[in-house]
C-alpha positions in Angstrom: 30.7 -30.3 -4.1 29.3 -27.3 -2.2 28.1 -27.6 1.4 24.8 -26.3 0.0 24.2 -29.4 -2.1 22.8 -30.9 1.1 19.5 -29.3 1.8 19.3 -27.5 5.2 15.9 -28.3 6.7 15.7 -25.1 8.7 16.2 -23.0 5.6 13.9 -25.2 3.6 11.2 -24.7 6.3 11.5 -20.9 6.0 11.2 -21.2 2.2 8.1 -23.4 2.5 6.6 -20.9 4.9 7.2 -18.2 2.3 5.2 -20.2 -0.3 2.1 -19.6 1.9 2.1 -15.9 1.0 4.2 -15.6 -2.1 4.8 -17.8 -5.2 8.2 -19.5 -5.3 9.0 -21.3 -8.5 11.7 -23.5 -9.8 14.1 -21.4 -12.0 15.7 -24.6 -13.3 15.0 -28.4 -13.3 15.9 -29.8 -9.8 17.9 -33.0 -9.8 19.4 -35.0 -7.0 23.1 -36.0 -7.1 22.2 -39.3 -8.8 20.5 -37.5 -11.7 16.9 -38.1 -10.6 14.6 -35.2 -11.6 12.7 -34.0 -8.6 11.0 -30.9 -9.9 10.5 -29.3 -13.3 11.5 -25.8 -14.2 8.7 -23.3 -13.9 6.8 -25.4 -11.4 5.4 -23.7 -8.2 7.0 -25.0 -5.1 4.8 -27.0 -2.7 5.0 -29.4 0.2 5.5 -32.2 -2.3 9.0 -30.9 -3.1 9.8 -30.9 0.6 8.9 -34.6 0.8 11.0 -35.4 -2.3 14.0 -33.6 -0.9 14.1 -35.6 2.3 17.7 -36.9 3.0 18.8 -36.2 -0.6 21.9 -34.4 -1.9 21.3 -32.2 -5.0 23.3 -31.8 -8.1 23.0 -28.0 -7.6 22.2 -26.1 -4.4 18.5 -25.7 -3.9 18.9 -21.9 -3.4 20.2 -21.6 -7.0 17.2 -23.4 -8.5 14.4 -21.4 -7.0 13.1 -17.8 -7.4 10.5 -15.8 -5.6 7.9 -13.7 -7.3 7.1 -10.2 -5.8 9.4 -10.7 -2.8 10.8 -7.9 -0.7 13.2 -5.6 -2.6 16.1 -3.4 -1.6 13.9 -0.4 -2.4 11.4 -1.7 0.1 14.1 -2.1 2.8 15.4 1.4 2.1 11.9 2.9 2.4 11.3 1.1 5.7 14.7 2.1 6.9 14.1 5.8 6.2 10.7 5.7 8.0 12.3 4.1 11.0 15.1 6.7 11.1 12.6 9.5 11.1 10.5 7.9 13.8 13.3 7.0 16.2 15.0 9.9 18.1 18.3 8.0 18.5 18.5 7.0 14.9 17.6 10.6 13.9 20.7 11.8 15.7 22.9 9.1 14.2 21.5 8.7 10.7 19.1 11.4 9.6 21.6 13.9 8.1 21.4 14.6 4.4 24.7 12.7 4.0 23.4 9.7 5.9 20.1 9.6 3.9 22.1 10.0 0.7 24.3 7.1 1.8 21.1 5.0 2.5 20.0 5.7 -1.1 22.9 3.4 -2.2 20.9 0.5 -1.0 18.5 1.0 -3.8 21.4 0.5 -6.3 22.2 -3.0 -4.9 21.4 -5.6 -7.4 20.8 -9.1 -5.9 20.9 -12.4 -7.7 17.7 -14.5 -7.6 19.1 -16.8 -4.9 19.7 -13.9 -2.5 16.3 -12.3 -3.3 14.8 -15.7 -2.3 16.7 -15.9 1.0 16.0 -12.3 1.8 12.2 -12.9 1.3 12.4 -16.1 3.3 14.1 -14.2 6.2 12.0 -11.0 6.1 8.7 -11.7 4.3 7.0 -10.8 7.6 8.3 -7.2 8.0 6.9 -6.9 11.5 9.3 -9.3 13.1 12.1 -8.5 15.6 14.6 -9.9 13.1 13.6 -7.5 10.3 13.6 -4.5 12.7 17.1 -5.4 13.8 18.1 -5.5 10.1 16.7 -2.0 9.6 18.4 -0.6 12.7 21.8 -2.1 11.5 21.4 -0.7 8.0 20.4 2.8 9.4 23.5 2.9 11.6 25.7 1.8 8.7 24.4 4.6 6.6 25.2 7.1 9.4 28.6 5.6 9.9 29.3 5.7 6.1 28.4 9.4 6.0 30.5 10.2 9.1 33.5 8.3 7.8 33.0 9.8 4.3 33.2 6.4 2.6 33.4 6.3 -1.2 30.2 5.5 -3.1 31.6 2.0 -3.8 32.5 1.3 -0.1 29.1 2.6 1.0 27.3 0.3 -1.4 29.5 -2.6 -0.2 28.8 -1.8 3.4 25.0 -1.5 3.0 25.0 -4.8 1.0 26.8 -6.5 3.9 24.4 -5.0 6.4 21.4 -6.1 4.4 22.6 -9.7 4.2 24.7 -10.2 7.3 22.2 -12.4 9.2 21.0 -14.7 6.3 23.1 -17.5 8.0 20.4 -17.5 10.8 18.1 -19.2 8.2 20.2 -22.3 8.6 20.1 -22.4 12.4 17.5 -24.3 14.4 14.9 -21.7 15.4 14.3 -23.4 18.7 17.9 -22.4 19.7 17.5 -18.8 18.5 14.4 -18.2 20.7 15.3 -20.3 23.7 14.8 -18.7 27.1 17.2 -21.2 28.7 21.0 -21.2 28.7 22.3 -23.1 25.7 24.7 -26.0 26.0 28.2 -25.6 24.5 27.1 -27.6 21.4 23.9 -25.6 21.0 25.7 -22.3 21.3 28.3 -23.5 18.7 25.4 -24.1 16.3 24.2 -20.5 16.8 27.6 -18.9 16.8 28.5 -20.4 13.4 25.9 -18.2 11.6 28.3 -15.4 10.6 30.4 -18.1 8.8 27.3 -19.5 7.1 26.2 -15.9 6.1 29.7 -15.5 4.6 29.4 -18.7 2.6 25.9 -17.7 1.4 27.2 -14.4 0.2 30.1 -15.9 -1.7 28.9 -19.4 -2.8 25.2 -18.6 -3.4 25.3 -14.9 -4.1 28.6 -14.7 -5.9 29.1 -11.3 -4.3 32.4 -9.4 -4.0 34.9 -10.7 -1.4 34.8 -7.5 0.6 31.0 -8.0 1.2 31.5 -11.7 2.2 34.4 -10.8 4.5 32.5 -8.1 6.3 29.4 -10.3 6.7 31.6 -13.1 8.3 33.1 -10.6 10.7 30.0 -8.9 12.1 30.4 -10.5 15.5 34.1 -10.1 15.7 35.7 -7.5 18.1 38.9 -5.5 17.7 40.3 -6.9 20.9 39.8 -10.5 19.8 36.9 -11.3 22.1 34.4 -11.8 19.3 33.4 -14.9 17.3 33.5 -17.2 15.4 37.2 -16.7 14.7 38.4 -14.4 17.6 39.9 -12.0 15.0 41.9 -9.0 16.2 42.0 -5.5 14.8 44.6 -6.0 12.1 42.6 -9.0 10.7 39.2 -7.3 10.6 38.3 -5.4 7.4 37.3 -1.7 7.7 33.8 -2.6 6.4 33.6 -5.5 8.8 34.6 -3.2 11.7 31.8 -0.8 10.9 29.2 -3.5 10.5 30.2 -5.1 13.8 29.7 -1.8 15.6 26.4 -1.1 13.9 25.1 -4.6 14.7 26.0 -4.3 18.4 24.6 -0.8 18.7 21.4 -1.8 16.9 20.7 -4.4 19.5 20.6 -1.7 22.2 18.8 1.0 20.3 16.0 -1.2 18.9 14.9 -2.1 22.4 14.4 1.5 23.3 13.2 2.1 26.8 14.3 4.4 29.6 17.8 5.8 28.9 18.4 3.9 25.7 20.8 6.6 24.4 22.8 6.5 27.6 22.9 2.7 27.5 24.3 2.9 23.9 27.0 5.3 24.8 27.8 3.4 28.1 28.1 0.1 26.2 30.6 1.5 23.7 32.6 3.4 26.4 32.7 0.5 28.8 35.1 -1.6 26.7 36.4 0.8 24.1 39.0 -1.7 22.8 36.2 -3.6 21.1 35.2 -0.9 18.6 36.8 1.5 16.2 37.6 4.7 18.2 36.3 6.9 15.4 32.9 5.2 15.6 33.0 5.4 19.4 33.5 9.2 19.1 30.7 9.5 16.6 28.2 7.7 18.7 29.0 9.4 22.0 29.1 12.9 20.4 25.9 12.3 18.4 23.9 11.1 21.4 25.1 13.6 23.9 22.0 15.8 23.6 19.8 12.7 24.3 21.6 11.8 27.5 19.1 11.0 30.2 19.3 9.0 33.5 18.1 5.4 33.3 16.8 3.4 36.2 17.5 -0.1 37.4 14.2 -1.6 38.5 13.9 -3.2 41.9 17.1 -5.3 41.8 19.5 -5.9 44.8 22.2 -3.8 43.2 24.9 -4.1 45.9 24.6 -7.9 46.2 24.8 -8.3 42.5 27.8 -5.9 42.2 29.7 -7.8 44.9 28.9 -11.2 43.3 30.0 -10.1 39.8 33.2 -8.4 40.9 34.0 -11.5 43.1 33.6 -13.7 40.1 35.9 -11.4 38.0 38.5 -11.8 40.8 38.3 -15.6 40.5 38.5 -15.6 36.8 41.5 -13.3 36.7 43.3 -15.3 39.3 42.7 -18.7 37.5 43.7 -17.2 34.1 46.9 -15.9 35.7 47.7 -19.3 37.3 47.0 -21.3 34.1 49.0 -18.9 31.9 52.2 -19.8 33.8 52.3 -23.3 32.2 50.1 -22.9 29.1 51.3 -23.2 25.5 50.0 -23.1 22.0 46.3 -22.6 21.4 45.5 -22.9 25.0 47.9 -20.0 25.8 46.2 -17.9 23.1 42.8 -18.6 24.5 43.9 -17.7 28.0 45.6 -14.5 26.8 42.3 -13.5 25.2 40.4 -14.2 28.4 43.0 -12.3 30.4 42.8 -9.3 28.1 39.0 -9.2 28.4 39.3 -9.4 32.2 41.9 -6.6 32.2 39.7 -4.3 30.1 36.6 -5.0 32.2 38.6 -4.3 35.4 39.9 -1.1 33.9 36.3 0.0 33.1 35.2 -0.8 36.7 37.9 1.3 38.1 37.3 4.2 35.7 33.6 4.2 36.6 34.3 4.0 40.4 32.6 0.6 41.0 35.6 -0.8 42.8 35.7 2.3 45.1 32.0 2.0 45.8 32.4 -1.6 46.9 35.4 -0.7 49.2 33.5 2.2 50.8 30.1 0.6 51.1 28.3 0.9 54.4 24.8 -0.5 55.2 22.2 1.8 53.8 24.4 2.8 50.9 22.5 0.7 48.3 21.6 3.8 46.3 25.2 4.2 45.1 24.8 1.0 43.1 21.8 2.2 41.1 21.6 3.8 37.7 24.7 3.7 35.5 26.6 1.4 38.0 23.8 -1.1 37.8 24.1 -1.4 34.0 28.0 -1.5 34.1 27.9 -4.4 36.6 25.4 -6.3 34.6 27.4 -5.8 31.4 30.4 -7.1 33.3 28.6 -10.3 34.1 27.7 -10.9 30.5 31.3 -10.2 29.4 32.4 -13.1 31.7 29.7 -15.3 30.2 31.1 -14.4 26.7 34.6 -15.6 27.8 33.0 -19.0 28.6 31.2 -19.1 25.3 34.4 -18.4 23.4 36.3 -21.1 25.3 33.4 -23.5 24.5 33.6 -22.7 20.8 37.2 -23.6 20.8 37.1 -26.7 23.1 36.3 -29.2 20.3 39.4 -28.2 18.4 41.6 -28.9 21.5 43.2 -32.2 22.6 41.7 -33.9 25.5 44.6 -33.0 27.8 44.2 -29.3 26.8 40.5 -29.4 27.5 41.3 -30.9 30.9 43.8 -28.1 31.5 41.1 -25.5 30.9 38.5 -27.3 32.9 39.1 -25.4 36.2 38.5 -22.1 34.5 35.5 -23.4 32.7 34.1 -24.6 36.0 34.3 -21.1 37.4 32.7 -19.6 34.3 29.8 -22.1 34.4 28.2 -19.6 36.8 25.4 -17.6 35.2 25.1 -14.0 36.2 21.8 -13.1 37.7 21.1 -10.4 35.1 18.2 -9.5 32.8 18.2 -10.9 29.3 18.5 -7.4 27.9 22.3 -7.0 27.8 23.9 -3.8 26.6 25.8 -5.4 23.8 24.2 -8.6 22.6 26.9 -11.3 21.8 
């Protein structure tokens, strides 16, 4: 029996919200697992169905028994995406070439089954939301990447299909966790971080899409250096389409916020830890945005104190990882190697950008040296350390109690929260 035979209340809530503006009807009779008929084919969905579905398992996933009338289409998304590209200077540089716009036209060719049309409408019926704008930015960047990499027509269509659907798993996550302003607990973060896996399952089990699309969708938060989630995949295990989608999703999170120096922030983020992303895409982004380079500010933050705090914490994490690695084995050893690699790459970036030297040569009154680009480098470093903590948290439940205890000293160090703005350069 499919995992989708149990109704997800968060997804159902989104579908019920959709019925307030659009008709959703049963495309088939709806039965529970005991054969009790809950709703007749052709009937419009209402709150009564929600009551009847309470705590029931279904004979067939609910998503496969409903259809939306006049929901958002792939043509609508392509039109919105093209308008966004032409209105955004950064996207214009990355995605407005004739080849990129031609690549975007492949989105119109994507034919979605009724179940995915329903979920797409449930996710993006309100086309003014942050979530929909993020979707458009990601698709636009994928079109630009596809043109630059000269992907075949088939691979372009597969990539844009994956970009269109990559966040449908979020429908199944508690919205209170998605929009929380507080730091999530390990269990709460695990509930959010599973969404790429759920999106993958939706694409394959509900949408019956090609394996290449499902694979890419499931990998959109993975990183080539193994620091991503949910599976910590490394370069050789990430598909070409998955690698492009991951880079596009990360860059979209920066570009869509705009603000002072957005182009510089985008190039800085991808240059800071180049091991995370495909070097071809890195070159494409940095070269395309060169003409838009402009200084960015830092606000009124105590730059030197924050720099010293973050670098000191990096020192502590590196030291503890090195100490634990001496006697680690198995899965714990692999986790520590990942953490050590991330620390090594961050340290390398700090040295390359001169942050270490600035700290060593600091004298009172030299606060200005820690402004501008250095400020953003240091803040991104803080969030990289937080991401190590998140990755260890995700894996903790699969470890034996003695292994969890072994990692506890490192986890204790990483419980520190960087005093940084919520707007990170690369959103995890």
